[in-house]
N, C-alpha and C positions, 0 to 999 in steps of 0.2 A: 524670774521672767514675769512680764506684765500679765495682768489678768484681763485688762480691757485696752483696746487699741482703736483710736479714731483714725480713719483713713481720709485725709484731706485732699481728695481727688475724685475722679469719676471714671466711667467707662472701663476699658480693659485694664487700665492701671489699677483701679480700685479692686476689680475682680481678682487680679493677679496677687495683690498683697493679701486679700482676704483668704485666698486659697491656702497660703502658707500659714497664716495666723490660725486658721481653723485647725490645721494639722497639728499645730503646737498647743492647742487647747486654749487659745486666746479668744475672748469675746470680741467680735468686730462691730464697729459703729460706723455707718456710712453717713455721708452728708449729701444733699442733693438740692439742685435749683428747681425752679418751677418747671423748666423744660425737661427735667430728668426724673419726674415723680414716679414714672413707671420703668425706669431704666434697669438694665440687668444688674448693675452694681448695687442698686437699692435692694433687689431681691436676694443678692448673694450675701448680704450682711445679716448679722443677728438683729441689729436695730438700725434705723435710719431716721435722720432728722432733716427737716427743711432748713435752708440757710439763705433763701432770698430769690430774687428774680432770675430770669434766664441769663442775663448778661453776666459773664464771668467776673467783671469788676465788682458787681454787687453781690456775688455769691462765693464762688471758689477762690477769689482773690481778696475777699473781705476778711482781713485778719481779725478784727474785733468780734465779728459774728462767729467765726470758726472757734475762737478761743472760748467765747461765751457758751457755744454749743458743747464743746468738749468738757467744760466744767460742769454744765448741767447734766451731761450724760455720765459723768464719773470716769472719764477716760484717764488712764494713767500715762499713756503715751500717744503721740500723734505721728503717723507715717505720712509724709507729704507726697509720696509717689514720685513721679518725674513730670516736669512741667509745672505750671501754676506757681505755687509757693515753695517748691522744693529747693530753690537756690536763693531764697530770700532771707538774709541774715536778720532782718527785723522780725520776721515770723518766728525764727528760732529763738530769738530773745524774748518774744512775747510768750512763747511756750514756757520758757524757764521762769519768767516772772509769775506765771500762773501755777507753777509747781508741776508742770507736765513735761515729760521727757520728749525731746524732739529726736526722731529717728533720722539722724543725718549728721553731717560734720559740724564742728563749732562755727559760730558766726565769724570768727576771725579768719578761718580758712576760706569761707565763702567770699568774704570781702577781699582777701588777698588775691583770689583767682577770678573775682567778678569783673575786674578791670583787665582787659587784654594787655594793655601797656604795662600796668604794674606787675602783672603775672610774668610777663616776659623779662622784666628787669630782675625779678626774683629768680627766675630760672637761669638767667645769665650768671648770677652769683653762685648758683648751685651746679654750674658746669653742665647744664642740660643744653643740648645743641639747639641753636636758634637760626632762623633765616636772617640774612642781612636785611636791616630795615631801620626805621625810626619809630621809637615807642615813647618819645618824650612828651612834655607838657605843652611846648610851643605849638600853636595852631594857626599862625598867620598863613594865609594862602601862598604868599610868595616864598616863605621859609619852607613850607611843605613841598612846593614845587622844586626848590633847590635840593631838598633831601631825596626826592624821587629821582632827580638827575644823578645825584651821587650814587644811589643804589643801582641805577641802570634799568632801563625799560626792557621788558614789561614789568610793571609793578601792580600791586593790588592795594586798594584803599579799603580799610576795614573800620567799622564803628568800634570804638573802644568798649562800649557796653553791648555790642551786638551779638547776634546769633541767628541761625536759620537762614543765612544769606542776606539778611536785611542790612542796609548800610554798607554794602560791599560792591566795589566796582573794579574791574580790571582795566588798566590803562596801558596802551601799547606805544604811545608816543607823547612827547612833551606838549604838543599842540592840543591834545585832548584832555590834559590833566585838569585844567581849571573847571571845565564844565562837569567832569566826572566827580571832582571834589565837591562842588556845589550840590550835585544830585545825591551823592552819598550822605552828605551832612543833613540835607533836608529829610531824607528817609530815616536816618538815625534819630533825628530830633523827634519825628513823628512816632516812631516805634518805641524808643527807649527814653525819650526826654533828655537826651545827651547827644550833642552833635560832634563830640570829639572823635578824632580818627587816628589811626596809625597807618604806617606805610611799610610794605614788605616787598621783597623780590617775589615775583610771580613765577612759580614753576610751571613750565609749559604742559607737561603731562605727568602730574604727580599722582601718587597713590595716597589715599587717606587711611591711615592705620592708627588704631587706638588701643590702649592697654588698660585692662581692668585692674585697678588697685584696691587694696583693702587694708585698713589699719584699725587697731583697737586703742583703748585708753591706757594700755600698758606699754606703749612704745613699740609694739610689734607691727610690722608692715610687710605685705607680700603683694605680688602680682599674680593674676590668673591668666597670663598670656594675652595674646592680642586678637583683635578683630579687624578684618578688612572691610571698610565701608566706602569703597570707591565708586560703587554704582549709585550715582546721584543725579537728580534733576533739580535745576535751580539751586544748587548748593545744599540740597536736602537729600538725605539718604533714602534709598529705595530697597536695596538688597544688601545685607551684611552677612559675613561668614567668619567662622573661626575654625582653625587658625588661618592666618593670611597665606594665600598660595605663594609658593616660591621663596619664602623667607627661610634663610639658613638658620641653623641652630645658634651660630654666633650672633647673627643679627637679632634673633629673637631674645637672646640673653642681654645684649646691649640695650635694646629698646625697653625690655622689662626693668632692667636696673635703672635706666634713666627715669622711668615712670615712678618707681619707688622713691628715687631721690627727690622728684618733684613733690610727692606726697609728704615726705618727711620735712621738706623745706617750709611747709606751711603748717606743720603740726596737725596733719590730717587725721580724722577719725571717721570710720565708716567706709561706705562704698564710693568710689570715685573713678573717673575715666580720664586718662591723660591722652590727648589726641596729638598725632604727629602727621606731617606730610613727608613723603619719601620719594626719592628718585634714585637714579644710578649713583649720585654723589653722596647719598646718605639719607638720614632722617633728621627732621627738625621739629621742635616743639611748636604746636599750634595753639592749644588752649587746654584748660582742665575743666571738666564738667563735675561740679561738686554734688553729685547725686548718682543714683542708679540710672542707667541708660535704657532707652526703649529696646535696644538690641541685646540686652543682657541674657536673654534665653539661649543664644548660641554658645555663650561662655558656660552656662549651666549644663548644656548638652555635652560639651567636650570635656568638662572637668568632673561632672557628677555632683556638684555642690549646689545647694539652694541659696542664692545670694540674698534673698529677702530674709531667710532665716538667719544668715550671718549678720545682716543689718540689725535685726531685732536683738540678737544675743550681744552684739557689741554695744548697742544702745543701753542694754541692761547691765553693762559693766563686765561682761564675760570676756575672756581672751579669745583671740582667733582660734578656731577649732583645730587648725593644722599649721605646720610650718611650711616654708617655701619648698623644701625638698619633697614634701608629700603631695604637692600639686602637680599632676601630670596630665598630658593630653590623651584623649581617647577618641579616635575617629575624626570626623568632620561634620560641621553643622552649618546650615544656611537658613537665613531668615528673609522672608519677603513681606513687605508692608503692603497690605491691601487698602487702597484709598478710594473714597468716593470722590472721584475727580475725572475730568475728561482730558486725556493726553492730547487729543486732537485740537483742543481749544487752549493750548499752552497750559495744560494741567489745571484749568479752572475747577474749583471745588463744585461738587454737585450735591444738591440738597433735595430732600423729599422723603417719602415713605419707602421703606424697603419692602417691596412686594414679595421679594424672595431674597434670602441670604443663606447660602448653603456653603458649608465648609466640610472638609474630609473628617471622617471619624478618627479620633486620636488613637494612636498606637504607640508602641515603643519607639518608633522612629519618626512619628509625626505628632506635632504639638500645635494647638491653636489657642492663642490668647486673644480674646475679643470681649467687647462690652455691648455687642449688638445681636439681635435675633430678628427673624422675619417679622414684619409688622412694625418694627421700631422706626422712628423718624430721625434722619440725619439732619441736625440743626445747623443753622448758620453761625451759631455762637461758639462752637468748639472745633477742635481739630478734625480734619476730614478722614482720619485713619479708622477703618472699620475693624481690622484685625491684623494680627501677625501670624504668619504661617511659618513654622520652624520644622525643618527636616534634618535628621541625623543619619549618618551611615558610617560604616567602617573606613571608607575612603571618600575623597571629595567627589569622585565620579559616581559612587553609590548614592551619596547624599543629593547630588544634582539630579540623578534619575528619579529619586523619590520626590524631589521638589517638583519636577515637571509633571509627574502623575498627580500630585496633590493639587497643583494649580488647575489642572484639567478637571478635577473633581469639585472645584469651587464655582459658584454662580452668584451673580448680583443682578437683581432686577428692581426697577423703580427709580434708580439713580445710575449715572454713569460710573464706571470703575476703571482701574488700571490693570485689570486681570490679564488682558491680552498683551499689554506691554511687558508685564512680569514674565509671561510665558515666552515671549520673543527674546527677552534678555536671557532667560535660562537656556533657550535653544541656540543662542548665537555662538558660533565657533570661537570667537575671541573670549567670550565669558567662560566657555567650557575649558579653554586653554589655561585660564587663570591669570591673575596679575593685571587686570584692566586698570586704567587710570580714571580720574574723576571726570574727564571730558568724554568718556565712552558713549553715554546716552546721547548727548548733543551731537557728537561726531557721527554716530550711526543712526541719526534720526530718520533718514530716508527709509531705512529698513525697519527700525523699531517703532516708529510712529506713523507708518504708512496706513492709509485708509484701507478698509477691508476690500473695497472694490465691489464688483457685481456679485450678488449672492448666487451660489450654484443652484441649479434646478432642484437638487435634493433639499437644500435649505428652505427654498420657497415652498416646496411641497410639505415639509414638516411644519412650517409656519401656518400653512393652511389647515393642517390637521390640528394644530393647537387651537385655532379659532373654532373649528368645527366641533371639537370635543369639549370646548368651554361653553358652548351655547346652551341655553336653558333647555332641558329636555321637556317633552310634552307631559302634561298632567292628565290623569284619567285615561280613558280608553277611546277618546274621540280621535279618529285618524286625521281629521282636519287640523288638529293641533300639532301634528308631527312636523319636524324641521329637517327631515332627511331628504328633501327634494323629490320625494316620490309623487309623480303625477300620472294620471290615467292616460295610457296609450302614447305618451311622449316621454322623452328623456330631457328634462330641462337642464340648462347650464347656468352656473352662477359664477360671477367673476369677483374675486377678491383682489382689490387694487392696492397692493402694498406699496409703500413709499419709503425711501431712505434718503433724507435730504430732498434734493430736487429731482432725484431719479424715481421713476415709477416702474413697478414690476407686477403687471396683472397676472393673476393665476386663475385658470379656468377649472371649475370643479363640477363634476357630475356624480350622481349616485349610481352604483352598479351592484345591486344586491346588498350584501352587508359591507361591501368595500366602497371606497371612494376612487374615482378616476380623476387624478390631478395632473393636468397638462400631459396626459398620456401615460402617467405612472399609476399603478394600482397601489392604493395606500390603506393601511389599517393603523389605528392608534389605540393604546390602552394607557389610561392615566394611572401612575403609580404614586407613592408618597414622596414627600420632600421635593416637589416640583419636577419629578422625573416623568418622562413620557416614553413608553415603549412603542416604537413605530416599526412598521414593515413597509418598504417600498419595493414593489415588484418581487416580493418574497424574501427580501433581505432584511433581517431584523437588527435593530440597534436601539440603545437606550440613550436618550439625551435629556438635558435639563431645559425645560421650556415652560414659559408662563405668559399669560396675557393679562396685562394690567391696564384697564380701560382700553385705549386704542393702540397700545404698544405691545408688540409681541417680542419678548426677549428669549433668544435661543442660544444655548451654550452647547457647542458640539466640537469635540476634538480640539479643545483648548482655545476655540475662537468664539467670540460673542457677536451675535447679530441682533440688532434692534430695528425692527420693521414696524412701521406705523400703518394702521388701517384707518384711513380718514373717516370721520363721522359724517355720514351722508346728510345729516340734518344740520350740520354746521354751515354757517354763512359762507357762500362761495366767493363773496367779493370783499374779503377782509382787506383793509387798507394796507398796502405795502409801505415799509419805512422808506420815505423818499429822501432821507438824508437831512430833513429839516428839524431833527430832534436828536437828542442824546438820551439813550435808554440804559437802564441798569442791566448788565449782562447776567447777573445772578442776584438772588436776595442777599442783602448785606447792610452794613451800617456806613453811612456817609461820614467820613472823617474830615473832609476838607472841601469847601466850595470856593474856587478861585476866580469867580466871574460874577458879574451883576448885569441886570437888565440895561441895555444900551451899549454894552461893551462891544467893541469890534474884536473879533478873534480870528486867528489864522489856522489853517488846516494843520492838525497835529499838536496844537497847543493844549496842555493839560488843563482841564476845566473842573473836574470832580475827582476826588479820591475816595474809593469805596473799599471797605475791608470786610472780609468774610472768611471764617475758618482759617485764621492766621495768614491769609493771603491778601496782598494789597493790589488793587486794580486802579490804574491811572487812566481815566477816561478822557479822551481828547476830542477836539472839534473835528467833525468829518469834512469840513470845507471852510474856506474864508467866508465869514458871515457876520451878522449882527445878532446879539442875544436879545430875544424878545420876551423870554420868560425863564424864570428859574423856579423849579418846582420841588426843590429839596433844600435841606439845611444840615449843617454839621451836627452829628449826633443822632440824626433821624434814621430809622430803619426803612428800607425800601424793598420792594418785591421785584422779581425778575420781570423785565419788560416795562417797568414803570418809567414814564418820561421824567427826565431830570432837568434838561435844558432844552428850550425851543429856539430855533434860529430863523433868520430871514436872510436870504442870499444878498451879498453885497453887490450893488449895481456897478457894472464896469463903466469906465469912462466913455462918454458919448452915447450911453444907452438911452438916456432921457433927453438928448439934445433935440433942437428943433429940426 
């Protein structure tokens, strides 16, 4: 076994790998960018080395820099984690050239599966089921349109080198094919530097089921059963579980055997995931991820094996620890991905300081994988995932009940999060029944993504107590310094004017002895640790998670999050409203494309600027027909939320300036 291991990744991924390495007695070496100098993964390692600026391209994706650091640190092996360089064959070859063991598959396997079209051709030779489609080299638009017609609509266009939903378009009719193809190619070229696509039949309501495979250097290969990853938004996974609900023993065996056949076809070594789409007609090969997956903990929970340990042992030349017959299922596990994002804004990433980040205490049935803690900053440079919450139980129903409680025990303040969405999914009757398809979240958006609505009176009262308990107490014994609203001979009232978007919720507060009278309710509050607040309203006690961060009160109660703003009375009251004469950045990010110049005439909806942040691409369009009078950004530039990017002047209509 290795004595030293460099982990070429960050966040929860690096923390996860370090945990197993430490248990095996391996010294861990972390790497970090300038943005991650105080990150949790840096603290979790035995040693940590800087590797460059915040941009991933200049740090975590900088192969020469990482190899140089590994050699200087005396690393015997490099674990790439998942994401970043984990599926980069050039990185694996650079490790070998430096005499360092790469903990992952051989470069040949990564290259074979890195191209979706080449992988599907290989799977066809190995008798792995495929969707009807075109996976060839010809890319002329007319030819591809003919292939789509042959396959039959609806079809899906996919980037050959794609992933994460980028370069993917669903086309329902021949008339929409040309524009969808052009859009998919443009996105693929921008994201992957490769605009080639493939075309497949689009399943209307498919399930996304993947199989964990493992192989060693001695030609042994096994599967560790399947995971259902059908709960997705924008083609990206949100909740995963193992085993897949409703799958028969025969289907499980067929899928597992097909996955092992796929691994053997490319001479695979290490951990990999073979992904399938499935419906009533069967299952079909989608792609193979040549790395450990984000959702691997659910497999660990139901099999009892540490997959990172398996990776390290296989990379050290050891055989797989067990044969297929010794791998069995025990109970059910569900994983929820907690993201810093705003579902109400089309899942836009949310950046900033974590004023509070609270997760449940780990137990036998609850596991938390994270790289964040209260006080950390969510950066624009990396993925928006804050943590993975994994729950296990003897049955799916038991695991789901545990997940609902665990989600209710979580809280995020300082940035927006998807906690409420996760709770609504877990409580939805269709999800509870099992076997949802990949369109579930979009189809049930009215329920799952609904706004919170008007805060109940109890929530407003608790928010008031948060403000009152957070105010600076008096110093010394001077009664005139007190802030408890005590006045001689009168009972003054104070109004806390909370807002939520455009809505205003005034709350009247008066002092009554040691209690507060809040809109007619008698309230008491006691501050506990971990952001918790013990409150009593009219004699009924409850414990909530609540915090005031500057002028925003974040309250987490009964699985719901309320974010109420208390406007700064000293702030200017006449802030200029956006009159539609400008295009501003919706979030901090990096400008990747500017498609307009001063003097250009643009039409409403025309894409002018492309912005990227936290693996999400934002295409910003003109708000109206107008003429560009200023461009205040350039490709490669970092911009802040609210920063003006393009200025406009309204186009004069005909006859407006006539005599």
